[in-house]
N, C-alpha and C positions, 0 to 999 in steps of 0.2 A: 170679685171673681168674674173672669170673662164668661160670656154666655156659651152654652154648649155648641152652638152652631159655629162660633169663631174657633173654638178648640178643634172641632172636627176638620175645619178648613186647613188650619195650620198643620195638623197631623198628616193630611193628604199631601201638602206641599213638601214637608220633611221627607215623607216616604218617596215622593217623586224625585227629590234631589238626591237621596241616598241611592235610589235605583240607577240614576244617571251616573253618579260617581262610581258606583260598582261596575257599571257597564264600561266606563272609560278606563277604570283600573284594570278590569279584566282584559280589555283590548290591548292596553299598554303591556301588561304582563305577558300576554300571549306573544306579542311582537318581540319582547325582550327575550323570552325563552326560545322563540324560534331563531332569533339572531345568535344567541349563545350556542344553540344546538348546531347551527350552520357552521360557525367558526370553529367549534370543537371537532366537527366531523368532516370538514372539507380537507382535501389532500394537503398534507403539510408543506410539500415543496412544489405544488402545482405551478405557481407563478414565480418561484424563486430560482434564480440562476446561481445562487451562492454555493450550494453543495457541489454543483457541476464544476464551477470555476475553481473550487478548492481541490477537487480530484485532478482536474486538468493542470492546474498550476503545480501541484505536488509532483505529478508525473513528469512534467517538463523540467522542473528543477533537478530531479533525480538524474536527468540526462547530462548534467554538468559535472558529474563525478570524475570523468576522464580529464576534464580541464584542470580541476584541482590537483589531481594526481600528477599531471604533467608539470605543475608548478613547484612541486615538492622536490627538493634536492638532497641527494646522499642519504636517503632513509630507506630501510627495508619496508616491504609491504606490511609486515606484522606491526612495526612501530607506527606506521602511518594509520593503520586500522585502529591501533590502541588509542591514539590521540583523537581520532574521529569518534570512537565509541565513548571516550571519557567526556569530551565536550557535549556529546549527544545525551549522555546519561544525566549530566548536570542540567541541561536544558529541560529534559523530560521531568526531572524532579521538581524544578522551580515552576514549571507549567502546572503540575498537579498540586503543588503547594499553593499557588496563587488562585487556582480554581477550587480549592478546598476538596480535592478528590484523593488525598493521600491514603484514605481507607481502602482504595482499590488495590494498593500494593500489598495488602495482607496476604501471605501465602495461604492457599487453600489446599484442596486435594491434589493428588498427582504431582507432588513437588519434584519427584525424580525426573518427570518429563520436562520440567523447566530446565534442568541441567542438560538434558538431551537437546532441547531447543537452543540453549546458549552455545553448545558445542557445534551443532549444525550451522548456526548463524556465523560462528567463527570460521568454519570451513568454507562456507559460501563467500564470506567477505574476503578471505585470503586468496581463494582461487579466482574470484571475480577481478580483484585488483591486479593479480598476477597476469590474468588474461589480457587486461587492458594494457599493461606494460609491454607484454610480448607481442600482442597481435593487434592492438588498437581497440578503441571502445566500440567501433562498429561491429566487429566480430564478437567481442566479449558480451555485449549486451544482447545480441541476437541468440547466442548460445545459452545465455542465462534464461532466455524466454522459451527454451524448450521445456522448462519446468512444468507448465500446465499439462503437457503431454505425459510426462512421467506420473504426475498426480492422477491423471485419468486412467492410467494403466494399473497403478498400485493401490489406489483408493478402494476398489471393490474388495480386495483380499485383506487389506489392513483395517479399513473403517467399516466394512460390510455394506458399502454403497452399491447400488445397482449397476451391474456391468452392461455395456451396450456395444453392439458390433459397429456402431457409428464411430467409435473411438479409433478404428483402424485407419480411416482416411486421414485424420489429423496426424497420426503417427507416421504414415508414409510421407505426407507433406513435410513434416518436420525433419525427417531423415534426409529427404531430398534437399531441403534447405541447408542442412548442415554440410552435405556433400558439396553443394555449390559454393558455400563459404570457404570450405577447406581447400578448394582449388588443387585437388590431388595431382593433376598433371604438372602444374607449375612447381609444386613442392618437390615431387619426385624428380623433376628435371634438374633441379639445383638443390641438392640436399644440404649443402653448407649454408646457403642463403636462407633456406626454409626451416632451419633448426629452431630458431626462436619462434617462428610462426607456429610450428607444430607444438611447441611447449604451450603457447598461448591457446591453441586449439584444445589441447588436453585439459588445461586449467579451466577453460570455458565450459567444456562438457561436464567436468566434475562439479563446477559451480551450479550448472543447471540441475544436475541430479540431486545435489545437497539442498538446493533451494526448493525442489519438489518435495524432498523429505521434510523440510521446514514447514511448508504449507500443510502437509498432512498432519504434522504434530500440532500446528496451530488449530487445525480443525478439530483434532481430538480434544484439545483443551478449551474449546470455545465456550463450553457450558460452565467451566470453573473459573476462568479469568477473562476480563475484558481485553479488548484489543490493545489499549494503551498500557494496561498492566503487563500483558505478555511482551510488549515492546520494551518496557522498562527492564523486566527480568532477563530477557534474552540479551539485551545490551550489556547489563551488569555482569552476567555470567561469561559472555564472550570477552569482556574486558579482562577477566581473570585469566582466560586462556591465552590472551595476547601479552600478558605481563612479562613472561621471560624474554620475548622478542624486544619489548620496550626497554628492558634493563640493559640490554647489550648495545643500545644506541647512546653515543656521547651526549652530554647535556648541551654542549655548544651547537650541536646539530638541531636539537629541539628549539633552541633560542633563535637560530637563524631562520627556521621555518615556522615560527610561532604564529605569525599573522595569517599565513595560508592555512595552517592546520586548524586554527581557531575558527576561521570563516568556513572552512570545509565542514567541521563538526556541526556548527550552528545551522548552516544552510541545509545540509542533508536531513538533520533532525527536524528542522522546520518543515521540510517537504513531507516527512513521515507524519507529523502531527496534522498538517493540512489534509493529507490523504485520508487519515483515519477519521477526521471530523467530517469530511465530505462524503465518504463512503457510507456513513450511517444515515445520510439524508436522501439517498437515491437508491434505485433498484440495484441489487447486487450485480445483475447481468450487465447493466449499463456501466457500473463502476469498473468491472473487470475489462470491459472493452475500452473505456477511456484510459485505463492504465497502460494500454498498448502505445500510448503517446511517449512513454519513457524510451523504448528503443528507437523510435523515430527521432526524438529530440537528441538522443545520444549520438546517432549517426550525423545529425545536422551539426552539432557542436564539434564532432570529430573532423568533419569536412570543412566547415566554415571557420572555426577558431584555430584548431590544431593543424589545419592544412594537410591532413592525411588524404591520400587518394581513395576514391570510392570506385571499386571495381564493379563491372556489370554483373559478375557472378555473385558478389556480395549483395547487390541490389535485388537480384532475383531470389536469392536465398532469404532476404528480408521479407519479400512478399509471401513466400511459401510458409515461413515460420509464423509470421503474423496472422496469416490465414488460418493456420493450424490452431494457434492460440485463440482466435476468434471463434472457430467452430467448437473448440472445447468449452469455451465460456458460455455457449448457448445451452443453458440448462432448461429442464422442464420446470414449470412453476413451483413444484414441490422442492426442487433442488436449488432454487435461485439463492437461498439464504447462505448456502455453502460458499458461494463465490466471494462473499463479503470478507472472508478471511484471507483472501489472496492479496498480499500487500507487496509493494516494491521492496526490494532487498534493503534491510536497514544498514 
C-alpha cells in the first residue's frame, strides 16, 4: 500500500487537473454558447442580397407581360388569361409538392372570400390585358399602379385601419398622373383615332380599382392563409371564371400559340414565386418600393422591344403615379407588415 504522503500528493494533482479541465471546458462552452446566440440573433438578411434580388427580378420579369401578349395571335384576352393561369397553377402545385408544403393548400376559415379573391383577380387580369392591347403596356401598367391609392382610401372603412390626412397628397398626385396619361386634348381632338385608347384607359382604371380590392381582400385573409396559398386559390378560382372564354377558342389556335402561352404562364408564375420568397426576407416597406420596378420595366420593354412611342405626358404621369405609390407605401413601423401583402398582379 502506498504511503499516505504519496496518496495526498496524487489527490492534489488530480484535483488540479480536474480544475484546469473544468476551466477549459467552461471557457469553450461559454464561447460556443456565445457564438450560437450571436448567429441565432443576428439580423437574418443583414449581409444577404438574395431576397432583394428576388423581389427585383420578380418585378422586372412582370414587366415582360406586354411582350408575351403581343406575340399571341388570334386569341381573346380571356383565353390568353386562361392559359396563363392554367400553366401558372400547375407550376405553383409542383413547387409546393417538391417543397413538401401542400398542407398550406388546406382551406381554412373565410372560404367565401377566396371566391371573391378569385373573381377580383379574374377582373383585374382581363381588364389589365385589355388595357395593354388597346393602349399599350406603358399606360396599362401605370393605371394598374393607382391601386395603392384606392387601398389607402378604402382600407380605413373596410379593414378598420387608421385613416390619415396624408393620403390626400398621393390621391391628387395619382389623379394628376392619370390625367396626363389620358392626354384628353389629343383624344378629344380626334375621337375616331382615340376610341381604342379610351377603351384602354377605361380598362386600365378598372384594373387598378379591382387590383386595389384584391389587395384589401388579401390583407383581410392574411391571418388565415399564407401568401403562396392565396396565390394558388385565386389562380384556380380565376381559371374557372375564364373557362367559358377558353371553350370558345378553336383548338388549332391553342396549338399555334402553345409555345408562347406555355412560356408566358411559367415566366409570370416564376416571377410571382420569386417575389413571394423575397418579400418574406426583407422589410415590407422596402419590398413595396422595390415592386415599383414593375411599371418601370414595363415601360422599358414597351419602348425598347415593342417600339411603341413614349410620350412626354406618359413619362410625367409615370413620375406622379410612382411618387404617389411610394408615399402610400411609407407606413409607420406598426403598419409596415401590411405592405407585405401587396403583390404584383398574378
